[in-house]
C-alpha positions in Angstrom: -30.6 30.0 -14.8 -32.6 28.9 -11.7 -30.5 27.7 -8.8 -31.3 24.1 -7.8 -30.8 22.8 -4.3 -30.2 19.5 -2.5 -31.7 19.0 1.0 -29.5 17.4 3.7 -30.4 16.4 7.2 -27.4 17.8 9.3 -26.7 17.0 12.9 -24.9 19.5 15.3 -21.8 17.6 16.5 -22.0 19.3 19.8 -25.6 18.8 21.0 -27.2 16.5 18.4 -29.8 18.9 17.0 -31.0 17.7 13.6 -32.4 19.9 10.9 -32.7 19.8 7.1 -30.9 22.6 5.1 -30.7 23.3 1.4 -27.3 23.3 -0.3 -26.9 24.5 -3.9 -26.3 21.7 -6.4 -23.7 23.8 -8.1 -21.3 23.1 -5.2 -21.3 19.4 -6.2 -21.2 20.0 -10.0 -18.0 22.0 -9.6 -16.1 19.2 -7.9 -15.7 15.8 -9.6 -14.5 13.8 -6.6 -13.6 14.0 -2.9 -15.6 15.9 -0.3 -17.4 19.3 -0.1 -16.8 21.4 3.0 -20.0 23.3 4.0 -19.8 25.8 6.8 -23.0 25.8 8.8 -23.5 29.1 10.7 -25.1 29.4 14.1 -29.0 29.1 14.0 -28.9 27.5 10.5 -29.2 24.1 12.2 -28.5 24.6 15.9 -29.4 27.8 17.8 -26.1 27.7 19.7 -23.4 26.2 17.6 -21.7 26.6 14.3 -19.9 23.8 12.5 -18.5 22.4 9.2 -20.2 19.4 7.4 -18.1 17.2 5.1 -20.2 15.8 2.3 -19.0 13.6 -0.6 -19.7 14.6 -4.2 -22.2 11.7 -4.2 -24.1 13.4 -1.4 -23.0 11.3 1.6 -22.3 13.1 4.9 -19.0 11.7 6.1 -18.3 13.9 9.1 -18.5 17.1 11.0 -16.1 19.6 12.6 -17.2 21.9 15.4 -16.3 25.5 15.3 -16.0 26.9 18.8 -17.6 30.3 19.1 -14.9 31.6 21.3 -12.3 30.7 18.7 -14.2 31.6 15.6 -12.9 35.2 15.3 -10.6 35.5 12.3 -7.0 35.5 13.2 -4.9 38.5 12.1 -4.4 38.8 8.4 -0.9 38.1 7.1 -0.4 41.8 6.4 -1.0 42.6 10.1 1.6 40.0 11.1 4.0 41.1 8.5 4.2 44.7 9.9 6.6 43.3 12.6 9.1 42.5 9.9 9.5 38.8 10.5 8.5 35.7 8.5 8.5 32.1 9.7 11.9 31.6 7.9 13.3 34.7 9.7 12.3 33.2 13.1 13.9 29.9 12.2 17.1 31.6 11.0 17.3 33.6 14.3 16.4 30.9 16.8 16.5 27.5 14.9 13.7 25.2 14.0 13.6 23.3 17.3 13.6 26.5 19.3 10.8 28.0 17.3 8.8 24.8 18.0 9.6 25.2 21.7 8.6 28.9 21.7 5.2 28.0 20.1 4.7 25.2 22.8 5.6 27.7 25.6 3.1 30.3 24.3 0.3 27.9 23.5 0.6 25.7 26.7 1.4 28.7 28.9 5.0 28.2 30.0 7.5 31.1 30.7 10.3 31.2 28.1 13.7 32.9 28.2 16.6 33.5 25.7 20.0 33.7 27.4 22.2 36.1 25.5 25.9 37.0 25.9 25.8 39.8 23.4 23.7 42.8 22.5 20.9 41.7 20.3 19.4 43.8 17.5 16.3 41.6 17.6 13.3 43.5 19.2 12.0 41.0 21.7 8.6 42.9 21.9 8.1 42.4 18.2 9.0 38.7 18.5 6.4 38.4 21.2 3.8 40.1 19.0 4.5 37.6 16.2 4.0 34.6 18.5 1.0 36.1 20.2 -0.7 36.7 16.8 -0.4 33.0 16.0 -2.8 32.2 18.9 -6.4 33.3 19.4 -7.0 36.1 21.9 -8.6 33.8 24.4 -5.4 31.8 24.8 -2.9 34.5 24.8 -1.2 34.8 28.2 1.2 36.9 30.3 4.2 34.6 29.7 6.1 36.9 27.4 9.4 35.7 25.9 12.2 37.5 27.7 15.9 38.0 27.4 18.4 37.1 30.1 21.8 38.8 29.7 24.9 36.6 30.3 27.9 38.6 31.2 31.0 36.6 30.3 33.3 38.9 32.3 31.4 38.1 35.5 30.6 34.5 34.8 33.6 32.8 33.2 31.8 29.5 33.0 28.7 29.5 30.8 27.5 26.1 32.1 27.6 27.4 35.7 25.4 30.4 34.6 23.0 28.1 32.7 22.7 25.8 35.7 21.9 28.8 37.9 19.2 30.0 35.6 17.7 26.5 35.4 17.6 26.1 39.2 15.9 29.5 39.5 13.4 28.8 36.7 12.6 25.1 36.7 9.3 25.5 34.8 10.7 27.7 32.0 11.7 26.9 28.4 15.3 28.1 28.0 17.4 28.6 24.9 20.6 30.5 24.2 21.5 32.9 21.4 23.4 30.0 19.7 20.0 28.3 19.0 20.6 25.6 21.6 17.7 24.4 23.8 18.9 24.4 27.4 15.7 23.3 29.2 12.3 21.9 28.3 9.8 22.0 31.2 7.4 19.5 29.5 7.5 15.7 29.2 5.8 15.3 25.8 7.9 15.7 22.7 7.4 18.6 20.2 6.1 16.6 17.2 2.8 18.7 17.3 4.7 21.9 16.8 7.2 20.4 14.4 4.3 19.0 12.3 2.5 22.4 12.0 5.8 24.2 11.2 6.6 21.8 8.5 3.1 22.1 7.0 3.4 25.9 7.0 6.9 25.7 5.4 5.3 23.9 2.4 3.5 27.1 1.5 4.6 30.4 0.0 6.6 32.5 2.5 3.8 35.2 2.6 1.3 32.5 3.6 3.3 30.6 6.2 2.4 32.4 9.4 -1.3 32.4 8.5 -1.2 28.7 7.9 0.6 28.2 11.2 -2.3 30.2 12.9 -4.9 28.0 11.1 -3.3 24.8 12.2 -3.1 26.0 15.8 -6.8 27.0 15.6 -7.6 23.5 14.3 -5.8 21.9 17.2 -7.8 24.1 19.7 -11.0 23.1 18.0 -10.1 19.5 18.6 -9.3 20.4 22.2 -12.7 21.9 22.8 -14.6 19.0 21.4 -12.5 16.6 23.4 -13.2 18.5 26.6 -17.0 18.4 25.9 -16.8 14.7 25.3 -14.7 14.2 28.5 -17.1 16.3 30.5 -20.0 14.1 29.5 -18.1 10.8 30.1 -15.1 11.0 32.4 -14.4 7.3 32.1 -14.2 7.2 28.3 -11.1 5.3 27.0 -8.5 7.0 24.8 -9.5 4.7 22.0 -13.1 5.7 22.1 -12.2 9.4 22.5 -9.9 9.0 19.4 -12.8 7.4 17.5 -15.2 10.2 18.3 -12.7 12.9 17.3 -11.8 11.1 14.1 -15.5 11.1 13.2 -15.7 14.9 13.6 -12.2 15.9 12.3 -11.8 13.8 9.2 -9.1 16.2 7.8 -6.9 15.9 11.0 -4.5 13.2 12.0 -6.1 12.0 15.3 -3.8 9.4 16.9 -2.6 8.4 20.4 0.0 11.1 20.3 -2.5 13.8 19.3 -4.8 12.6 22.2 -1.8 13.0 24.6 -1.3 16.6 23.4 -5.0 17.4 23.7 -5.2 16.0 27.3 -2.1 17.9 28.3 -3.6 21.2 26.9 -6.8 20.6 28.8 -4.9 19.9 32.0 -2.8 23.1 31.7 -5.2 25.6 30.2 -8.8 24.4 30.8 
């Protein structure tokens, strides 16, 4: 049976280049409602950029999502992450939900992080670092490894005194103890971004959870890069207008005032 095609005029969301491309009709026949996600490779429409077009089953283009070339490399497969012997549930069991969210924030936004321990841990901190590093694309991995700090209860009888001393020496670090208590957060924004992506990942099967976590971090970074390009072109743009433009390009994301605050903070710290 001969393949039939529909021609759509697609626009690069980064630079505005417009070109018609043919998409097989079978994509629309196989789905009765909703939107079709079409990945448009580099040079198919734009010589420099690749992106995703969202088209309704009725053939209406409803949005685009830019794929940044520097982030487009596939993240490690779940099998590669699994070799370290940890799942998302394992990490939450060891450190607690809030602390895992904080460790993701520290890794992603480039903060030092320390775990204060008063016993000998059988958890390999190097393997823990590998797991968290593999959640983040290579370009944003950094030298801020998660480290252990040993608390000797025979030398320091007062744990609070020791914690205060560590805080004073490391005011810009994320600190937790081995009882899953957060001792210090060096950022002002809450951790709803990380809590949201962890909860989304926990909805999936255990063997898929870390890969989903990686995907959601990748999606956030895609929003960051488009936001930066918009801000570079118009430094006086309002948050409301920036939100509107991002919503038009990331129709599957929840772009709100809080998300804009996280995006701006990431740009400020990393870009």
